[in-house]
C-alpha positions in Angstrom: 0.2 0.0 -0.1 1.5 3.2 -1.4 1.4 6.6 -1.3 3.0 9.6 -2.5 5.7 6.4 -3.2 6.2 5.7 0.5 5.6 2.2 1.0 3.3 1.5 4.1 2.5 -2.3 3.0 4.7 -3.2 6.1 1.7 -1.2 8.6 -1.1 -3.8 7.2 1.1 -6.9 6.6 0.1 -10.2 7.9 3.0 -9.7 10.3 1.1 -7.0 12.0 -2.2 -9.0 13.0 0.0 -12.0 13.5 2.0 -10.3 16.4 -0.8 -8.8 17.7 -2.8 -11.9 17.8 0.5 -14.0 19.1 0.5 -11.7 22.2 -3.3 -11.3 22.5 -3.6 -15.4 22.4 -1.7 -15.6 25.5 -4.1 -13.3 27.5 -7.3 -15.7 26.7 -5.4 -17.7 29.2 -5.7 -16.0 32.1 -8.7 -15.4 33.6 -10.4 -11.5 33.0 -10.3 -8.8 34.5 -6.2 -9.3 33.5 -4.2 -8.0 36.4 -1.1 -6.8 33.7 -0.7 -5.5 30.5 2.1 -5.5 27.7 4.0 -2.3 28.4 7.9 -2.7 26.6 9.9 -5.1 24.8 13.6 -5.3 26.2 16.2 -5.7 23.1 18.6 -7.0 25.0 19.1 -9.6 28.3 17.5 -12.8 29.7 13.8 -11.3 28.5 14.8 -9.9 25.1 12.3 -10.5 22.6 9.1 -10.6 25.2 6.9 -8.2 26.7 7.3 -7.0 29.7 4.1 -6.5 31.8 2.9 -3.3 34.0 0.1 -3.6 36.4 -3.3 -3.5 35.0 -3.8 0.1 36.5 -0.3 1.7 34.7 -1.4 4.4 32.7 -0.2 2.3 29.2 -3.0 -0.3 29.5 -5.0 1.0 27.1 -3.0 0.9 24.1 -2.5 -3.4 23.6 -6.1 -3.2 23.6 -6.3 -0.7 21.3 -4.1 -2.3 18.8 -6.6 -5.3 19.1 -8.9 -2.7 18.3 -7.1 -0.8 15.0 -7.5 -4.2 13.9 -11.0 -4.5 14.4 -11.8 -1.5 12.8 -9.6 -2.5 9.5 -11.7 -6.0 9.5 -15.0 -4.4 10.1 -14.4 -1.1 7.6 -11.7 -1.9 5.1 -11.0 -5.7 4.6 -8.9 -5.2 1.9 -6.6 -3.7 4.5 -6.3 -6.4 6.8 -3.7 -8.6 5.0 -4.3 -12.2 6.4 -4.9 -15.2 4.6 -8.3 -15.9 2.9 -9.5 -18.8 5.0 -9.3 -16.4 8.2 -11.3 -13.5 6.6 -14.5 -14.6 7.0 -14.3 -15.1 11.1 -11.2 -12.5 11.7 -13.8 -9.6 13.2 -15.4 -11.9 15.3 -12.1 -13.9 16.6 -10.6 -10.0 17.1 -13.6 -9.1 18.8 -13.3 -11.4 21.2 -9.8 -10.7 22.1 -10.2 -7.2 22.3 -13.6 -7.8 24.9 -11.5 -10.2 27.2 -8.7 -7.7 26.9 -10.9 -4.6 27.9 -12.7 -6.3 31.1 -10.6 -4.3 33.2 -10.7 -1.4 31.4 -14.2 -1.5 32.0 -14.1 -1.9 34.9 -11.6 0.6 36.0 -13.2 3.5 34.4 -14.1 5.6 37.2 -11.2 6.1 38.2 -9.7 9.5 39.7 -6.6 9.1 40.8 -5.2 9.5 37.2 -5.5 12.1 34.4 -4.7 9.3 31.9 -8.1 8.2 31.5 -8.4 8.9 27.7 -5.3 7.1 27.3 -6.8 4.2 29.1 -10.4 4.2 27.8 -10.3 5.4 24.2 -8.4 3.2 22.2 -10.4 0.2 22.5 -13.9 1.0 24.3 -14.3 4.0 22.4 -13.7 2.1 19.7 -15.6 -0.4 20.4 -18.3 2.2 21.0 -18.1 3.2 17.5 -17.8 0.2 16.0 -20.8 -2.1 17.8 -22.4 0.4 19.1 -21.6 -1.1 23.0 -23.5 0.6 25.1 -21.4 -0.6 28.4 -18.3 0.9 26.2 -20.0 4.5 25.8 -21.3 4.3 29.7 -17.5 3.7 30.5 -16.2 6.2 28.2 -18.4 8.8 29.6 -17.6 7.8 33.4 -14.1 8.6 32.2 -14.6 11.3 31.4 -16.6 12.6 34.2 -13.1 10.9 36.3 -11.0 13.1 34.5 -12.9 16.3 34.7 -12.8 15.6 38.8 -9.3 16.5 38.9 -10.2 20.3 37.5 -9.0 22.5 39.7 -10.6 26.2 39.1 -7.8 28.3 40.6 -5.1 26.5 38.6 -7.2 26.2 35.9 -5.9 23.6 35.0 -6.5 19.1 35.1 -4.0 17.8 37.8 -1.7 14.9 36.0 0.1 13.6 38.8 -0.6 13.1 42.6 2.8 12.9 43.2 6.2 12.8 41.7 9.3 10.8 42.8 12.4 10.0 41.6 16.0 9.9 42.9 16.5 14.4 43.0 12.6 15.4 44.0 10.2 13.9 46.0 6.7 16.0 45.7 3.9 14.6 47.8 2.1 17.0 49.5 -1.2 17.9 47.2 -2.2 20.8 49.3 0.9 22.5 48.1 1.7 21.2 44.6 0.3 21.0 41.6 1.5 18.7 38.6 0.7 19.2 35.3 2.8 17.7 32.3 2.5 18.2 28.3 1.1 14.7 28.2 -2.1 16.2 29.3 -2.9 18.1 25.8 -3.7 14.1 24.4 -6.4 13.3 27.4 -8.4 16.3 26.6 -10.2 14.5 23.6 -12.2 12.6 25.6 -13.9 15.6 27.5 -14.4 16.7 24.1 -15.8 13.8 22.7 -17.6 13.0 25.8 -18.8 16.9 25.9 -20.3 16.8 22.3 -22.0 13.5 22.9 -23.9 14.7 26.1 -24.3 18.5 25.3 -22.3 18.6 28.6 -20.4 22.5 28.1 -18.5 22.3 31.4 -16.4 19.3 30.0 -15.6 21.0 26.7 -14.9 24.0 29.1 -12.6 22.7 31.3 -10.6 21.1 28.4 -10.2 24.2 26.3 -9.6 26.1 29.9 -6.8 23.2 30.5 -5.1 23.7 26.9 -5.2 27.6 27.6 -2.8 27.2 30.5 -0.7 24.0 28.8 -0.1 27.2 26.1 0.5 30.1 28.7 2.9 27.8 31.2 4.3 24.6 29.8 5.0 25.8 26.2 8.3 28.4 26.2 8.3 31.2 23.8 10.3 29.0 20.5 7.0 26.4 21.1 9.4 23.6 22.7 8.0 22.3 25.7 8.7 21.8 29.1 7.7 18.2 30.9 6.2 18.8 33.6 5.1 22.1 35.7 4.7 22.3 39.0 2.2 25.2 40.1 1.0 26.3 44.0 -2.8 25.9 43.8 -3.1 28.5 46.4 -2.2 31.1 43.2 -1.9 29.4 40.2 1.2 30.0 39.4 4.0 27.9 38.1 6.7 26.8 41.1 9.0 25.3 38.8 9.1 23.9 35.6 11.1 20.7 35.4 11.2 17.0 33.5 10.6 13.7 35.2 11.3 11.3 31.8 13.7 14.0 29.5 16.9 15.2 29.8 16.9 17.4 32.0 14.8 20.1 33.2 15.8 22.8 30.2 15.9 20.6 27.7 13.1 19.3 25.1 12.0 15.7 25.8 11.2 14.5 22.1 8.0 12.8 23.0 6.6 15.8 25.1 7.1 17.8 22.1 5.0 15.3 20.3 2.5 14.7 22.7 2.3 19.0 22.2 2.0 18.4 18.5 -0.9 16.0 18.6 -3.2 17.3 21.7 -3.1 21.1 20.4 -4.1 19.6 17.0 -7.0 17.4 18.7 -7.9 20.5 20.6 -8.4 22.5 17.0 -10.6 19.7 15.2 -12.8 20.6 18.4 -12.8 23.9 18.9 -12.1 25.5 15.8 -10.0 28.1 17.4 -7.6 28.9 15.1 -5.1 29.8 17.8 -4.8 25.9 18.6 -3.9 25.2 15.5 -1.3 27.6 15.0 -0.1 26.4 18.2 0.2 23.0 16.7 1.6 24.0 13.9 4.4 25.8 15.6 5.1 22.7 17.9 5.2 20.6 14.7 7.7 23.2 13.1 10.1 23.3 16.4 10.1 19.3 16.3 10.6 19.0 12.7 13.4 21.7 12.6 15.3 19.5 15.3 15.3 17.0 13.4 16.3 18.9 10.7 19.6 19.7 12.4 20.3 15.7 12.5 20.3 15.0 8.3 24.2 15.6 8.5 24.8 14.0 11.5 23.2 10.5 11.6 21.1 8.1 9.7 17.7 8.1 9.8 17.2 11.7 10.8 13.6 11.8 10.9 13.6 8.8 13.9 14.1 11.6 16.8 16.6 11.2 19.6 15.2 10.7 23.1 15.4 14.1 23.9 16.3 17.0 21.4 19.0 18.3 23.8 20.6 15.1 25.5 24.4 14.0 24.5 25.1 10.9 23.1 27.5 8.0 24.1 27.7 7.5 20.1 27.4 10.5 18.1 26.4 8.3 15.4 24.5 6.2 17.0 22.1 8.3 19.3 19.3 7.1 21.7 16.3 7.0 19.4 12.8 7.0 21.1 10.7 5.6 17.7 7.7 6.4 19.8 8.1 10.4 19.5 7.6 10.4 15.7 5.2 8.0 15.3 2.8 10.0 17.8 4.3 13.3 15.8 3.4 11.9 13.0 -0.1 11.3 13.9 -0.7 14.9 15.1 0.9 16.2 11.8 -1.5 14.4 9.7 -4.5 15.7 12.1 -2.9 19.5 11.1 -2.5 18.4 7.5 -6.6 17.6 7.4 -7.5 20.9 9.4 -5.5 22.9 6.8 -7.0 21.3 4.0 -10.4 22.6 5.0 -9.6 26.5 5.8 -9.4 29.0 3.0 -6.2 29.8 1.0 -5.5 32.9 2.4 -6.1 31.7 6.1 -4.1 28.3 5.5 -1.3 31.1 4.0 -1.2 32.8 7.3 -0.9 29.8 9.1 2.0 28.2 7.2 4.4 28.4 4.1 2.8 26.7 1.1 5.4 24.5 0.6 5.1 23.0 3.8 3.4 19.6 3.6 2.6 18.1 6.5 1.4 15.1 5.1 4.2 14.3 3.7 6.9 15.0 6.5 4.5 12.6 8.8 5.3 10.3 5.6 8.8 10.5 5.5 9.0 10.1 9.5 6.7 6.9 9.3 9.2 5.7 6.2 12.5 6.0 8.0 10.8 4.6 11.0 9.7 1.3 9.5 13.8 1.1 7.7 15.5 1.6 10.7 13.0 0.5 13.3 10.7 -2.6 11.7 11.2 -5.5 13.8 12.1 -8.4 10.7 11.7 -11.4 12.6 8.0 -12.0 11.1 5.1 -13.5 12.9 2.5 -15.3 10.1 -0.3 -17.6 10.4 0.1 -21.6 10.4 -1.4 -22.8 7.0 -4.7 -25.1 7.9 -2.5 -28.4 7.7 -0.1 -27.1 10.5 -3.3 -26.7 12.8 -3.8 -29.1 15.2 -7.3 -30.7 15.8 -9.1 -28.7 18.3 -6.9 -25.5 17.9 -8.3 -22.1 16.9 -8.0 -21.5 13.0 -6.0 -18.2 14.0 -2.4 -20.2 15.1 0.3 -17.8 15.2 4.3 -19.4 13.5 5.3 -16.8 16.7 8.2 -14.2 16.0 11.0 -13.9 18.5 9.8 -10.4 19.1 6.8 -9.4 20.7 6.8 -5.6 19.3 6.4 -4.4 15.9 8.7 -1.7 16.3 11.9 -1.8 17.9 13.9 1.4 19.6 11.8 3.2 21.8 12.8 5.0 25.1 10.2 5.1 27.9 12.6 7.0 30.4 16.0 7.2 30.2 16.0 10.3 32.6 19.1 9.6 35.2 17.0 10.0 38.4 14.1 8.1 37.1 13.6 4.9 39.4 13.3 2.7 36.3 15.3 3.8 33.6 14.9 1.6 30.5 15.7 2.7 26.5 15.9 1.0 22.9 13.0 -1.2 23.5 10.0 -2.3 21.8 7.0 -0.1 23.5 3.2 -0.9 23.0 2.5 2.5 22.3 4.7 2.8 19.7 3.0 0.2 17.9 -0.6 1.6 19.0 0.3 4.8 17.1 1.7 3.5 14.0 -1.2 1.4 13.6 -3.4 4.3 14.3 -1.3 6.3 11.7 -2.4 3.5 9.0 -6.0 3.8 9.9 -6.0 7.5 9.8 -4.8 7.5 6.5 -7.8 4.6 5.7 -10.4 6.7 6.7 -9.5 9.9 4.7 -9.3 7.8 1.5 -6.1 7.9 1.0 -5.1 4.4 1.1 
């Protein structure tokens, strides 16, 4: 499958579906609600190639079920994009839905959590998609519940949603919620949940909270050049920032590449709901900053469109910097939303926002192209032929890959003070946003 001479076939290959089912089948042997969810895949060491799991309540729990639902969307709406053996095609959507719902039991049950701001990441990839594809009222109710749970973390004094209750690492311990109010740039990408439910339920309060939070991020977390801090600690009594720092990036004043990617996607999403040009302008400026840092690397190392884990971090090997593939694919998703938004504007409005030569679709495609070339794991999975399946086994049996993730070379957290420092691995949300990028192109009729 090709667009603008960029071959994206590997996003839709049999390997992708087989790898997701390879991991999903393992969960079917455990009783729901599942207690742990896949997060990262080490590339070295005794557990290399296999997903390391985190507790079900960890913020990444929604992305693996979301990957299953990305395949369900293809099976239901774009069957030509689900490249699987013909004998499996007739039952693919039913089989995948069984997997997706088994993996979603815990997520439905935790949809009322008020102890985290990550409710969008937790419920939207699977539960919102289930509602949209099947009409499941249970899933819609969970999505609505999650939005109200997220809104409960809003504080009118700060005019923001509290991201974290505490922040503890080897450098600082911030635990007193009465005197600290922690907000991270990632929060921009959970606002979509508030807008979605606000519009579904005609609840203007949810919409207002989302927009107010976006304004606070714009003024307090983005720098004048539209790069982003990771974490800002506000004084809840005054609403003013007390400290601007990092938790996962290199240092407080550096630009953590995934944080910058969250800003691109989050402000682009906010524009799609509000149609306020300032949010599209902000998304564009955040994207231009991201791209300018990639441009700096064209003469420095191979695959320069695959971002380093932090744009300002030193590298042990200047020719082989530590990358974060997840930052690239998240930014590519945001750039595609920007591209779509620009197409709907008049020529004069569009030209006031961005140079006519800037093509965000092409730039997103180049990021994904280089990501696939550099980081696609090439130990491919596939489905067993009928004659290889034993009596009583499901038809969806996989010739397993030795590496559970689709992509390599992500970095979850390489901050020197982190309690868990881990890098250069497969990562569940890198895979999810890769699949989601492919589905965005399908929805737009570009593939």
